[in-house]
Backbone of each chain as ProteinMPNN parsed JSONL, in Angstrom:
{"seq_chain_A": "MLVLRRRPGESLMIGDDVEIEFLESNSQGVKIGIRAPREITILRKELQLTQMQNRAASLDVDLQKLNWKAR", "coords_chain_A": {"N_chain_A": [[73.003, 9.573, 40.769], [70.976, 9.085, 43.576], [68.622, 11.36, 44.706], [67.166, 12.759, 47.523], [64.672, 14.48, 49.444], [64.7, 15.309, 52.809], [63.382, 15.974, 56.075], [64.386, 17.436, 59.276], [64.525, 14.961, 61.802], [63.516, 12.97, 60.251], [64.258, 9.853, 58.611], [66.37, 7.648, 56.667], [66.821, 4.398, 55.2], [69.556, 2.271, 54.505], [69.884, -0.602, 52.896], [69.043, -3.332, 55.139], [70.081, -2.767, 57.593], [71.298, -0.307, 58.088], [70.682, 2.849, 59.274], [70.039, 6.198, 58.593], [69.667, 9.171, 60.179], [68.331, 12.397, 59.938], [69.214, 15.098, 61.747], [69.529, 17.898, 62.349], [69.628, 21.041, 60.606], [71.47, 23.77, 59.522], [73.043, 26.963, 58.769], [75.657, 26.23, 59.151], [75.875, 23.615, 58.452], [74.785, 20.201, 57.966], [73.486, 18.082, 60.389], [73.804, 14.704, 61.054], [72.67, 11.482, 62.164], [73.845, 8.15, 62.582], [72.837, 4.842, 62.533], [74.243, 1.755, 62.695], [75.488, -1.605, 62.132], [78.241, -2.76, 64.181], [80.355, -3.794, 62.678], [80.5, -2.379, 60.38], [82.406, 0.033, 58.829], [82.58, 3.473, 59.318], [83.5, 6.383, 57.846], [84.505, 9.792, 57.501], [84.482, 11.031, 54.204], [86.685, 12.503, 53.226], [88.662, 11.764, 55.002], [88.987, 9.063, 54.441], [89.907, 9.278, 51.778], [92.314, 10.558, 52.278], [93.7, 8.643, 53.813], [94.003, 6.635, 51.849], [95.516, 8.016, 49.957], [97.796, 8.609, 51.439], [98.822, 6.053, 51.779], [99.499, 5.468, 49.142], [101.421, 7.424, 48.835], [103.428, 6.469, 50.412], [104.771, 4.533, 49.082], [107.662, 2.998, 47.449], [110.004, 5.149, 45.843], [111.912, 5.858, 42.97], [114.488, 7.775, 43.316], [116.534, 8.588, 41.663], [115.482, 8.854, 39.183], [113.807, 10.972, 39.216], [112.83, 14.164, 38.095], [112.873, 17.622, 38.556], [111.182, 20.336, 37.297], [111.122, 23.673, 37.294], [108.396, 25.915, 36.965]], "CA_chain_A": [[72.867, 9.687, 42.222], [69.61, 9.23, 44.094], [68.494, 12.585, 45.504], [65.932, 12.75, 48.318], [64.538, 15.584, 50.386], [64.274, 14.848, 54.13], [63.337, 17.029, 57.084], [64.937, 16.989, 60.568], [63.715, 13.945, 62.468], [63.198, 11.892, 59.32], [65.363, 8.914, 58.405], [66.287, 6.719, 55.545], [67.497, 3.12, 55.429], [70.388, 1.71, 53.451], [69.768, -2.02, 53.204], [68.188, -3.61, 56.288], [70.776, -2.545, 58.864], [71.891, 1.017, 58.272], [69.699, 3.929, 59.303], [70.608, 7.549, 58.662], [68.646, 10.111, 60.626], [68.706, 13.804, 59.758], [68.91, 15.668, 63.053], [69.268, 19.328, 62.22], [70.255, 21.673, 59.465], [71.56, 25.233, 59.61], [74.014, 27.494, 57.81], [76.945, 25.583, 59.388], [75.909, 22.294, 57.834], [73.702, 19.274, 58.274], [73.896, 17.107, 61.395], [73.11, 13.438, 60.84], [72.993, 10.377, 63.052], [73.904, 6.898, 61.831], [72.76, 3.578, 63.279], [74.747, 0.712, 61.798], [76.196, -2.67, 62.853], [79.61, -2.403, 64.54], [81.359, -4.218, 61.699], [80.54, -1.432, 59.254], [83.282, 1.181, 59.082], [82.025, 4.752, 58.857], [84.559, 7.389, 57.825], [84.331, 10.951, 56.642], [85.087, 10.67, 52.924], [87.996, 13.121, 53.056], [89.625, 10.991, 55.78], [89.275, 7.847, 53.677], [90.759, 9.669, 50.647], [93.645, 10.876, 52.793], [94.349, 7.366, 54.134], [94.402, 5.97, 50.594], [96.563, 8.799, 49.319], [99.009, 8.434, 52.239], [99.413, 4.738, 51.468], [100.151, 5.605, 47.833], [102.599, 8.292, 49.004], [104.468, 5.773, 51.169], [105.417, 3.525, 48.235], [109.048, 3.309, 47.07], [110.21, 6.043, 44.702], [113.286, 5.851, 42.472], [114.861, 9.201, 43.326], [117.466, 8.885, 40.562], [114.74, 9.132, 37.945], [112.907, 12.119, 39.373], [113.321, 15.453, 37.621], [112.03, 18.759, 38.906], [111.285, 21.46, 36.357], [110.384, 24.847, 37.782], [107.569, 26.518, 35.909]], "C_chain_A": [[71.398, 9.842, 42.59], [69.554, 10.474, 44.975], [67.139, 12.581, 46.201], [65.868, 14.016, 49.149], [64.003, 15.024, 51.703], [64.265, 16.029, 55.093], [63.962, 16.522, 58.378], [63.974, 16.031, 61.267], [63.351, 12.794, 61.558], [64.459, 11.064, 59.04], [65.294, 8.31, 57.027], [67.125, 5.492, 55.859], [68.368, 2.795, 54.223], [70.474, 0.211, 53.747], [68.881, -2.194, 54.435], [68.755, -3.052, 57.587], [71.229, -1.122, 59.123], [70.805, 2.083, 58.179], [70.425, 5.26, 59.425], [69.494, 8.5, 59.024], [69.17, 11.535, 60.472], [68.26, 14.563, 60.993], [68.622, 17.155, 62.971], [70.049, 19.896, 61.05], [70.292, 23.174, 59.717], [72.666, 25.686, 58.665], [75.383, 26.845, 57.984], [77.032, 24.218, 58.71], [74.718, 21.473, 58.272], [74.229, 18.281, 59.302], [73.104, 15.831, 61.17], [73.529, 12.448, 61.91], [72.933, 9.087, 62.252], [73.771, 5.736, 62.803], [73.172, 2.471, 62.325], [75.406, -0.377, 62.635], [77.656, -2.283, 63.078], [80.621, -2.72, 63.446], [81.421, -3.307, 60.479], [81.372, -0.214, 59.638], [82.633, 2.437, 58.507], [83.126, 5.801, 58.974], [84.073, 8.602, 57.059], [85.074, 10.657, 55.341], [86.483, 11.262, 52.778], [89.068, 12.392, 53.87], [89.995, 9.712, 55.043], [90.186, 8.158, 52.483], [92.191, 9.919, 51.115], [94.404, 9.6, 53.179], [94.87, 6.687, 52.867], [95.581, 6.688, 49.956], [97.872, 8.69, 50.109], [99.654, 7.082, 51.964], [100.127, 4.8, 50.124], [101.442, 6.415, 47.967], [103.73, 7.589, 49.733], [105.216, 4.751, 50.317], [106.815, 3.983, 47.825], [109.083, 4.196, 45.828], [111.672, 5.928, 44.282], [113.756, 7.299, 42.306], [115.77, 9.569, 42.159], [116.715, 9.337, 39.313], [113.859, 10.367, 38.036], [113.561, 13.391, 38.871], [112.338, 16.534, 38.005], [112.259, 19.87, 37.893], [110.444, 22.609, 36.904], [109.605, 25.459, 36.631], [108.087, 27.905, 35.547]], "O_chain_A": [[70.672, 10.632, 41.987], [70.361, 10.618, 45.894], [66.098, 12.421, 45.563], [66.904, 14.567, 49.519], [62.976, 14.346, 51.72], [65.046, 16.969, 54.943], [64.066, 15.311, 58.575], [62.766, 16.266, 61.313], [62.92, 11.744, 62.033], [65.581, 11.539, 59.219], [64.299, 8.441, 56.315], [68.033, 5.546, 56.688], [67.976, 3.011, 53.076], [71.075, -0.191, 54.744], [68.068, -1.324, 54.748], [68.028, -2.879, 58.566], [71.517, -0.765, 60.266], [70.111, 2.211, 57.17], [71.314, 5.422, 60.261], [68.509, 8.636, 58.299], [70.308, 11.833, 60.833], [67.063, 14.665, 61.263], [67.595, 17.623, 63.462], [71.011, 19.294, 60.572], [69.283, 23.779, 60.079], [73.167, 24.901, 57.86], [76.201, 26.895, 57.065], [78.124, 23.724, 58.427], [73.77, 21.984, 58.869], [75.298, 17.701, 59.112], [71.875, 15.863, 61.103], [74.609, 12.561, 62.49], [72.096, 8.932, 61.363], [74.508, 5.656, 63.785], [72.547, 2.263, 61.285], [75.845, -0.101, 63.752], [78.243, -1.566, 62.268], [81.62, -2.017, 63.292], [82.307, -3.456, 59.637], [81.093, 0.472, 60.621], [82.196, 2.455, 57.356], [83.622, 6.074, 60.067], [83.325, 8.476, 56.09], [86.171, 10.098, 55.365], [87.379, 10.596, 52.259], [90.24, 12.389, 53.493], [91.16, 9.316, 55.016], [91.119, 7.407, 52.199], [93.152, 9.545, 50.444], [95.6, 9.481, 52.911], [96.011, 6.229, 52.813], [96.523, 6.057, 49.478], [98.948, 8.68, 49.512], [100.879, 6.969, 51.92], [101.221, 4.259, 49.97], [102.433, 6.13, 47.295], [104.871, 8.047, 49.689], [106.194, 4.162, 50.779], [107.126, 5.174, 47.844], [108.302, 4.018, 44.893], [112.566, 5.902, 45.127], [113.467, 7.955, 41.306], [115.782, 10.717, 41.714], [117.236, 10.096, 38.496], [113.236, 10.766, 37.052], [114.718, 13.666, 39.187], [111.131, 16.395, 37.812], [113.393, 20.29, 37.662], [109.218, 22.527, 36.967], [110.071, 25.518, 35.494], [107.521, 28.568, 34.679]]}, "seq_chain_B": "MPLLATKYFATLPYESSDCYQFPLGIPGFDDEKQFVLLNIPGKEPLVFLQSVATPGLCFLALPILVVDPVYELCVSTEDLRTLDLEPARQPRLGGEALVLALLAIETGQDATANLLAPIVINVAKRRAVQAIRCDSVYSHRQSLPQLSRSEAC", "coords_chain_B": {"N_chain_B": [[125.263, 14.337, 68.27], [122.117, 12.974, 67.362], [121.539, 9.903, 65.488], [119.861, 8.906, 62.491], [118.124, 6.317, 60.976], [117.414, 6.086, 57.617], [115.09, 5.862, 54.825], [115.904, 6.472, 52.214], [118.45, 7.593, 52.298], [120.497, 6.243, 53.68], [122.145, 6.232, 56.841], [121.752, 9.107, 58.765], [122.986, 11.973, 60.503], [121.002, 14.032, 62.657], [119.44, 17.125, 63.602], [117.877, 17.708, 66.698], [116.043, 19.696, 66.562], [114.913, 19.444, 64.078], [113.069, 17.487, 64.307], [109.761, 16.469, 64.453], [106.73, 16.317, 66.302], [103.921, 14.321, 65.814], [101.057, 14.251, 67.183], [98.71, 12.844, 66.618], [99.477, 10.931, 64.849], [99.486, 10.043, 61.325], [96.797, 9.847, 58.943], [96.108, 6.476, 58.172], [98.571, 5.773, 59.034], [98.615, 5.626, 61.879], [100.134, 5.176, 64.146], [102.518, 6.405, 63.825], [104.309, 8.765, 65.203], [106.385, 10.54, 65.204], [108.387, 12.438, 63.109], [111.184, 13.284, 61.046], [112.216, 16.137, 59.33], [113.798, 16.188, 56.352], [116.112, 18.003, 54.512], [117.668, 17.685, 51.592], [120.703, 18.335, 50.049], [120.761, 19.248, 46.634], [118.385, 18.007, 46.04], [116.377, 19.825, 46.237], [113.345, 21.455, 45.182], [112.269, 19.478, 46.764], [111.327, 17.961, 49.854], [111.835, 15.673, 52.578], [109.973, 13.573, 54.564], [110.755, 11.795, 57.096], [110.052, 8.91, 58.932], [110.732, 8.419, 62.383], [110.47, 6.106, 63.893], [110.177, 4.059, 62.03], [112.317, 3.059, 59.727], [111.817, 2.401, 57.027], [109.775, 4.037, 56.205], [109.097, 6.846, 54.497], [108.083, 9.952, 53.39], [107.752, 11.824, 50.387], [107.695, 15.305, 49.837], [106.475, 18.642, 49.146], [106.954, 22.15, 49.705], [103.922, 23.838, 50.211], [103.315, 26.144, 48.808], [104.949, 25.987, 46.644], [103.692, 24.13, 45.085], [101.187, 25.334, 44.72], [101.041, 28.599, 44.34], [99.162, 30.363, 45.362], [97.847, 29.138, 47.419], [95.365, 28.671, 49.902], [95.034, 28.352, 53.339], [92.951, 26.198, 55.353], [92.473, 25.333, 58.212], [91.153, 23.263, 60.721], [89.545, 24.157, 63.838], [90.023, 22.23, 65.841], [92.366, 20.994, 64.883], [94.101, 23.181, 64.941], [94.248, 23.579, 67.688], [95.512, 21.181, 68.439], [97.928, 21.676, 67.284], [98.829, 23.644, 68.907], [98.451, 26.241, 68.172], [97.037, 29.533, 67.701], [93.605, 29.239, 67.965], [91.612, 30.8, 66.832], [92.131, 31.92, 64.396], [93.489, 31.575, 61.04], [96.746, 30.169, 60.588], [99.812, 31.911, 59.697], [101.163, 31.327, 56.605], [104.367, 30.013, 56.07], [105.347, 31.682, 58.021], [104.624, 31.341, 61.118], [103.733, 28.805, 60.603], [104.77, 25.928, 58.892], [103.992, 24.534, 55.871], [103.267, 21.629, 54.118], [102.839, 19.665, 51.137], [102.028, 16.319, 50.657], [103.437, 13.928, 48.401], [102.423, 11.714, 45.818], [103.836, 9.282, 43.89], [103.311, 7.27, 41.573], [103.847, 4.236, 39.766], [103.733, 4.556, 36.282], [101.961, 6.656, 36.348], [101.179, 10.201, 36.522], [102.92, 12.351, 38.806], [101.362, 13.323, 41.864], [100.042, 15.803, 44.11], [98.888, 16.133, 47.439], [96.541, 18.284, 48.167], [94.293, 18.475, 49.596], [94.75, 17.602, 52.13], [96.989, 18.964, 53.77], [100.249, 18.795, 55.353], [100.656, 20.392, 58.313], [102.825, 22.33, 60.167], [103.754, 23.475, 63.299], [106.333, 25.355, 63.719], [107.767, 26.527, 65.828], [106.858, 25.159, 68.114], [107.285, 22.619, 67.369], [105.294, 20.815, 66.619], [102.989, 18.861, 64.72], [100.366, 18.239, 62.319], [98.371, 16.307, 60.027], [96.311, 18.131, 58.264], [93.148, 17.79, 57.48], [91.075, 19.176, 55.103], [87.77, 20.548, 55.362], [86.274, 21.485, 53.333], [85.664, 21.247, 49.76], [87.552, 22.364, 48.068], [90.136, 21.949, 47.196], [92.128, 19.412, 45.559], [92.779, 15.946, 46.433], [94.5, 14.733, 44.812], [96.241, 16.462, 43.185], [97.48, 17.208, 40.074], [100.925, 17.175, 39.106], [102.796, 18.478, 37.05], [105.377, 19.468, 36.962], [107.061, 17.656, 38.083], [108.755, 15.06, 36.86], [109.408, 11.785, 35.559], [112.345, 10.366, 34.429], [112.877, 7.921, 32.037], [115.024, 5.094, 31.965], [117.612, 5.094, 29.495]], "CA_chain_B": [[124.063, 14.498, 67.439], [121.517, 11.643, 67.154], [121.571, 9.355, 64.125], [118.548, 8.487, 62.022], [118.134, 5.38, 59.848], [116.451, 6.623, 56.655], [114.71, 4.985, 53.72], [116.574, 6.796, 50.948], [119.763, 8.236, 52.442], [121.26, 5.505, 54.681], [122.022, 6.788, 58.185], [122.104, 10.533, 58.761], [122.83, 12.722, 61.757], [119.959, 15.059, 62.532], [119.254, 18.042, 64.725], [116.58, 17.44, 67.339], [115.11, 20.764, 66.157], [114.262, 19.04, 62.832], [112.181, 16.367, 64.633], [108.426, 16.998, 64.734], [105.772, 15.416, 66.945], [102.575, 14.218, 65.243], [100.334, 13.599, 68.292], [97.635, 11.986, 66.102], [99.971, 10.157, 63.71], [98.822, 10.567, 60.129], [95.794, 8.839, 58.551], [96.701, 5.304, 57.543], [99.797, 5.483, 59.788], [98.212, 6.308, 63.11], [101.121, 4.994, 65.214], [103.755, 7.145, 63.515], [104.116, 10.025, 65.948], [107.573, 11.395, 65.1], [109.044, 12.489, 61.805], [112.243, 14.277, 60.865], [112.142, 16.785, 58.026], [115.133, 16.178, 55.751], [116.392, 18.814, 53.324], [118.853, 17.032, 51.042], [121.289, 19.164, 48.989], [120.599, 18.709, 45.286], [117.018, 17.489, 45.844], [115.393, 20.898, 46.401], [112.625, 21.874, 46.397], [111.693, 18.352, 47.504], [111.747, 17.659, 51.217], [111.557, 14.284, 52.919], [109.428, 13.423, 55.904], [111.231, 10.462, 57.458], [109.61, 8.408, 60.232], [111.803, 8.077, 63.322], [110.28, 4.736, 64.369], [110.16, 3.103, 60.921], [113.245, 3.531, 58.692], [111.286, 2.193, 55.688], [108.661, 4.939, 55.902], [109.541, 8.217, 54.22], [107.221, 10.616, 52.409], [108.256, 12.966, 49.633], [106.764, 16.425, 49.992], [106.887, 19.955, 48.635], [106.281, 23.285, 50.337], [102.652, 23.898, 49.494], [103.292, 27.283, 47.888], [105.628, 25.568, 45.418], [102.665, 23.449, 44.285], [100.149, 26.318, 44.404], [101.525, 29.846, 44.961], [98.1, 31.134, 46.022], [97.104, 28.214, 48.29], [94.811, 29.267, 51.121], [94.844, 27.361, 54.396], [91.67, 26.097, 56.06], [92.762, 24.35, 59.252], [90.038, 23.241, 61.672], [89.843, 24.6, 65.207], [90.621, 21.104, 66.569], [93.752, 20.822, 64.442], [94.888, 24.319, 65.442], [94.515, 23.316, 69.117], [96.532, 20.128, 68.492], [99.203, 22.293, 66.889], [99.185, 24.685, 69.862], [98.378, 27.533, 67.486], [95.849, 30.341, 67.968], [92.499, 28.559, 67.275], [90.595, 31.708, 66.297], [92.46, 32.432, 63.054], [94.364, 30.699, 60.276], [98.158, 30.524, 60.771], [100.485, 32.533, 58.553], [101.988, 30.392, 55.831], [105.762, 30.408, 55.979], [105.764, 32.351, 59.241], [104.534, 30.416, 62.256], [103.394, 27.45, 60.137], [105.374, 25.366, 57.687], [102.928, 23.702, 55.308], [103.8, 20.758, 53.064], [101.928, 18.748, 50.449], [102.629, 15.001, 50.412], [103.422, 13.565, 46.981], [102.292, 10.306, 45.438], [104.505, 9.094, 42.604], [103.028, 5.862, 41.326], [104.321, 3.75, 38.482], [102.858, 4.73, 35.135], [101.032, 7.777, 36.512], [101.812, 11.471, 36.862], [103.022, 12.654, 40.231], [100.274, 14.154, 42.366], [100.228, 16.39, 45.44], [97.648, 16.126, 48.216], [96.223, 19.632, 48.657], [93.133, 18.339, 50.483], [95.191, 17.314, 53.505], [98.391, 19.343, 53.911], [100.941, 18.661, 56.637], [100.845, 21.721, 58.895], [103.811, 22.205, 61.238], [104.067, 24.626, 64.149], [107.787, 25.223, 63.77], [108.268, 26.915, 67.149], [106.521, 24.127, 69.109], [107.652, 21.331, 66.747], [104.12, 19.942, 66.565], [102.475, 18.806, 63.351], [99.213, 17.385, 62.008], [97.89, 16.344, 58.652], [95.077, 18.888, 58.484], [92.214, 17.492, 56.387], [90.116, 20.268, 54.907], [86.366, 20.142, 55.374], [85.632, 21.902, 52.092], [86.187, 20.454, 48.642], [88.151, 23.363, 47.185], [91.397, 21.432, 46.659], [92.128, 17.979, 45.263], [93.752, 15.084, 47.102], [95.425, 14.255, 43.779], [96.532, 17.564, 42.281], [98.535, 16.811, 39.14], [102.169, 17.91, 39.357], [103.552, 18.253, 35.82], [106.783, 19.866, 37.107], [107.853, 16.527, 38.563], [108.643, 14.01, 35.852], [110.339, 10.664, 35.699], [113.066, 10.021, 33.202], [113.045, 6.461, 31.912], [116.412, 4.734, 31.606], [117.765, 4.937, 28.059]], "C_chain_B": [[123.445, 13.123, 67.177], [121.579, 11.22, 65.686], [120.191, 8.811, 63.769], [118.739, 7.52, 60.855], [117.053, 5.822, 58.874], [116.188, 5.651, 55.524], [115.589, 5.224, 52.498], [118.023, 7.235, 51.101], [120.627, 7.573, 53.508], [121.085, 6.166, 56.052], [122.551, 8.216, 58.203], [122.065, 11.069, 60.184], [121.723, 13.75, 61.585], [119.908, 15.909, 63.788], [117.915, 17.716, 65.376], [115.564, 18.53, 66.974], [114.425, 20.439, 64.831], [113.249, 17.911, 63.05], [110.83, 16.915, 65.086], [107.528, 15.915, 65.316], [104.445, 15.488, 66.197], [101.713, 13.509, 66.29], [99.266, 12.633, 67.812], [98.151, 10.988, 65.063], [99.496, 10.815, 62.431], [97.892, 9.466, 59.614], [96.416, 7.688, 57.741], [97.971, 4.855, 58.26], [99.646, 6.106, 61.179], [99.245, 6.196, 64.228], [102.413, 5.761, 64.976], [103.646, 8.552, 64.091], [105.293, 10.987, 65.807], [108.181, 11.298, 63.713], [110.146, 13.54, 61.842], [112.109, 14.824, 59.452], [113.556, 16.89, 57.464], [115.151, 17.087, 54.531], [117.703, 18.29, 52.76], [119.428, 17.909, 49.924], [121.167, 18.491, 47.622], [119.2, 18.202, 44.999], [115.966, 18.587, 45.98], [114.572, 21.04, 45.119], [111.979, 20.727, 47.171], [112.204, 18.335, 48.938], [111.254, 16.257, 51.553], [111.111, 14.22, 54.372], [109.695, 11.978, 56.324], [110.709, 10.088, 58.843], [110.815, 8.072, 61.1], [111.705, 6.598, 63.707], [110.471, 3.702, 63.261], [111.078, 3.593, 59.805], [112.672, 3.406, 57.279], [110.137, 3.115, 55.312], [109.176, 6.364, 55.737], [108.641, 8.794, 53.129], [108.0, 11.706, 51.695], [107.21, 14.075, 49.721], [107.348, 17.668, 49.343], [106.247, 21.027, 49.501], [105.033, 23.612, 49.529], [102.599, 25.057, 48.51], [104.089, 26.995, 46.612], [104.628, 24.877, 44.49], [101.612, 24.452, 43.815], [100.5, 27.629, 45.105], [100.443, 30.654, 45.658], [97.249, 30.236, 46.933], [96.61, 28.944, 49.536], [94.517, 28.175, 52.134], [93.41, 27.37, 54.913], [91.83, 24.984, 57.092], [91.667, 24.429, 60.31], [90.505, 23.711, 63.05], [90.511, 23.477, 66.006], [92.088, 20.927, 66.19], [94.63, 21.967, 64.945], [95.212, 24.124, 66.923], [95.6, 22.254, 69.253], [97.912, 20.708, 68.197], [99.689, 23.322, 67.899], [99.291, 26.043, 69.169], [97.075, 28.227, 67.891], [94.645, 29.748, 67.224], [91.528, 29.504, 66.555], [90.92, 32.216, 64.892], [93.38, 31.419, 62.36], [95.826, 31.122, 60.474], [98.746, 31.156, 59.509], [101.394, 31.515, 57.893], [103.417, 30.904, 55.766], [106.257, 31.166, 57.191], [105.738, 31.361, 60.385], [104.284, 28.981, 61.8], [104.164, 27.104, 58.869], [104.356, 24.378, 57.13], [103.469, 22.949, 54.092], [102.675, 19.968, 52.42], [102.658, 17.431, 50.237], [102.44, 14.619, 48.951], [103.209, 12.066, 46.815], [102.876, 10.172, 44.032], [104.402, 7.617, 42.262], [103.452, 5.482, 39.918], [103.285, 3.998, 37.397], [101.87, 5.87, 35.259], [101.823, 9.045, 36.785], [101.91, 11.609, 38.379], [101.843, 13.534, 40.633], [100.631, 14.665, 43.76], [98.882, 16.433, 46.141], [97.417, 17.518, 48.815], [94.986, 19.621, 49.56], [93.58, 18.23, 51.941], [96.667, 17.655, 53.659], [98.942, 18.995, 55.296], [101.21, 20.075, 57.145], [101.728, 21.57, 60.135], [103.916, 23.537, 61.98], [105.563, 24.546, 64.439], [108.304, 25.499, 65.182], [108.032, 25.811, 68.177], [106.885, 22.732, 68.621], [106.504, 20.316, 66.814], [103.526, 19.999, 65.169], [101.232, 17.934, 63.291], [99.036, 17.354, 60.498], [96.482, 16.91, 58.739], [94.141, 18.68, 57.296], [91.2, 18.616, 56.293], [88.696, 19.725, 54.909], [85.646, 20.611, 54.113], [86.158, 21.022, 50.942], [86.77, 21.393, 47.591], [89.378, 22.784, 46.474], [91.347, 19.911, 46.519], [93.118, 17.213, 46.147], [94.745, 14.513, 46.094], [95.639, 15.361, 42.743], [97.705, 17.165, 41.384], [99.728, 17.758, 39.266], [103.089, 17.741, 38.145], [105.031, 18.634, 35.938], [107.678, 18.693, 37.492], [107.683, 15.379, 37.568], [109.662, 12.927, 36.139], [111.041, 10.423, 34.391], [113.207, 8.508, 33.167], [114.487, 6.191, 31.468], [116.527, 4.57, 30.104], [119.002, 4.106, 27.742]], "O_chain_B": [[124.162, 12.194, 66.808], [121.658, 12.048, 64.779], [119.456, 8.324, 64.628], [119.415, 7.837, 59.876], [115.888, 5.925, 59.257], [116.968, 4.727, 55.291], [115.977, 4.272, 51.82], [118.76, 7.249, 50.115], [121.408, 8.251, 54.176], [119.987, 6.613, 56.384], [123.649, 8.495, 57.722], [121.215, 10.671, 60.981], [121.528, 14.281, 60.492], [120.28, 15.475, 64.879], [116.928, 17.475, 64.681], [114.357, 18.306, 67.067], [113.443, 21.095, 64.482], [112.64, 17.431, 62.094], [110.767, 17.736, 66.001], [107.557, 14.76, 64.89], [103.908, 16.572, 65.972], [101.644, 12.28, 66.287], [98.939, 11.685, 68.526], [97.356, 10.271, 64.456], [99.143, 11.994, 62.426], [98.163, 8.284, 59.821], [97.142, 7.904, 56.77], [98.401, 3.71, 58.12], [100.418, 6.97, 61.592], [99.249, 7.008, 65.152], [103.301, 5.768, 65.828], [102.973, 9.416, 63.53], [105.205, 12.134, 66.246], [108.454, 10.207, 63.213], [110.062, 14.538, 62.558], [111.913, 14.071, 58.498], [114.406, 17.586, 58.02], [114.318, 16.961, 53.634], [118.747, 18.439, 53.394], [118.729, 18.202, 48.954], [121.44, 17.298, 47.484], [118.85, 17.986, 43.839], [114.774, 18.308, 45.851], [115.097, 20.755, 44.043], [111.232, 20.96, 48.12], [113.363, 18.653, 49.203], [110.365, 15.724, 50.89], [111.77, 14.735, 55.275], [108.958, 11.062, 55.957], [110.889, 10.833, 59.807], [111.8, 7.511, 60.62], [112.722, 5.915, 63.833], [110.887, 2.576, 63.537], [110.679, 4.449, 59.014], [113.002, 4.216, 56.413], [109.578, 2.995, 54.222], [109.625, 6.999, 56.691], [108.465, 8.187, 52.072], [108.799, 12.42, 52.302], [106.006, 13.821, 49.685], [108.537, 17.738, 49.034], [105.128, 20.85, 49.983], [105.08, 23.658, 48.3], [101.916, 24.972, 47.489], [103.919, 27.688, 45.609], [104.701, 25.017, 43.269], [101.195, 24.426, 42.657], [100.29, 27.769, 46.31], [100.751, 31.538, 46.458], [96.082, 30.53, 47.189], [97.337, 29.73, 50.143], [93.836, 27.196, 51.83], [92.741, 28.404, 54.915], [91.389, 23.854, 56.885], [91.294, 25.517, 60.748], [91.692, 23.667, 63.376], [91.451, 23.727, 66.761], [92.945, 20.734, 67.052], [95.777, 21.744, 65.334], [96.31, 24.456, 67.37], [96.505, 22.391, 70.076], [98.919, 20.296, 68.773], [100.807, 23.824, 67.79], [100.115, 26.881, 69.537], [96.136, 27.586, 68.363], [94.635, 29.739, 65.993], [90.709, 29.053, 65.755], [90.088, 32.869, 64.262], [93.962, 30.538, 62.995], [96.113, 32.318, 60.524], [98.241, 30.958, 58.404], [102.269, 30.924, 58.526], [103.66, 32.069, 55.452], [107.467, 31.29, 57.383], [106.702, 30.627, 60.605], [104.59, 28.039, 62.531], [104.205, 27.875, 57.911], [103.907, 23.481, 57.844], [104.043, 23.535, 53.174], [101.682, 19.641, 53.068], [103.768, 17.41, 49.705], [101.421, 14.94, 48.338], [103.745, 11.258, 47.574], [102.457, 10.866, 43.105], [105.273, 6.819, 42.606], [103.418, 6.301, 39.0], [102.106, 3.69, 37.569], [101.024, 6.051, 34.383], [102.975, 8.996, 37.216], [101.1, 11.063, 39.127], [101.383, 14.375, 39.859], [101.411, 14.049, 44.487], [97.86, 16.73, 45.524], [98.013, 17.879, 49.83], [94.668, 20.619, 50.206], [92.898, 18.692, 52.856], [97.511, 16.759, 53.678], [98.201, 18.913, 56.275], [101.901, 20.858, 56.494], [101.423, 20.789, 61.036], [104.138, 24.586, 61.374], [106.003, 23.774, 65.291], [109.178, 24.786, 65.675], [108.893, 25.55, 69.017], [106.8, 21.767, 69.381], [106.719, 19.125, 67.036], [103.55, 21.041, 64.513], [101.058, 17.016, 64.093], [99.487, 18.249, 59.785], [95.569, 16.248, 59.23], [94.306, 19.3, 56.245], [90.547, 18.966, 57.276], [88.451, 18.588, 54.508], [84.524, 20.179, 53.849], [87.006, 20.156, 51.158], [86.523, 21.246, 46.394], [89.632, 23.085, 45.308], [90.634, 19.222, 47.248], [94.149, 17.747, 46.555], [95.725, 13.879, 46.482], [95.268, 15.217, 41.578], [98.784, 16.829, 41.87], [99.576, 18.957, 39.497], [104.044, 16.965, 38.19], [105.852, 18.194, 35.134], [108.888, 18.719, 37.265], [106.602, 14.802, 37.45], [110.639, 13.131, 36.861], [110.396, 10.29, 33.351], [113.609, 7.891, 34.153], [115.077, 6.956, 30.705], [115.647, 3.974, 29.483], [119.299, 3.864, 26.572]]}, "name": "protein", "num_of_chains": 2, "seq": "MLVLRRRPGESLMIGDDVEIEFLESNSQGVKIGIRAPREITILRKELQLTQMQNRAASLDVDLQKLNWKARMPLLATKYFATLPYESSDCYQFPLGIPGFDDEKQFVLLNIPGKEPLVFLQSVATPGLCFLALPILVVDPVYELCVSTEDLRTLDLEPARQPRLGGEALVLALLAIETGQDATANLLAPIVINVAKRRAVQAIRCDSVYSHRQSLPQLSRSEAC"}
């Protein structure tokens, strides 16, 4: 992983089109701004993981074969 | 009593008190706003979250304390407002809030439970959200060795 140190007001570019600006930082977290073309989807990672996991959870399950063993 | 077309159990009568509103849908299924919670005799502790609008959509789930007896909730203020719960504190598990982990049971893999994004239900108001945690304390694919598949012999 590339690790960079940036201060509030500074930016970095990903490719030619995506700019990430670091706006402020405090004990609650880091606030960033993103400038990117409309066709690029930007999602919080945990939301993307949840979408993927929900799709996997919606697949057919053969209930006859499932066994529950209490620990 | 209304009837519900289900994915796994043909058509079942259901109590309107078992029907929960998901005002935001759930991620990946944003238009699914109503689910019925099915408790099927013989299938405990599994529960089934059956879509009202889409008979072919049904999630398997477990009460979250069955997956992790010491699970600690971390529901965002926005989600608590959506649920019509007190936004200033975490809801009591098993009391005002019913909390479920959705299960993924994919071919050739162990069953997993999503502890990153539990389904939180305000039982009294019949409102529910999938509450995605902002921390990374719990996995979205927690292995579930208690749930196994027997292969046909």
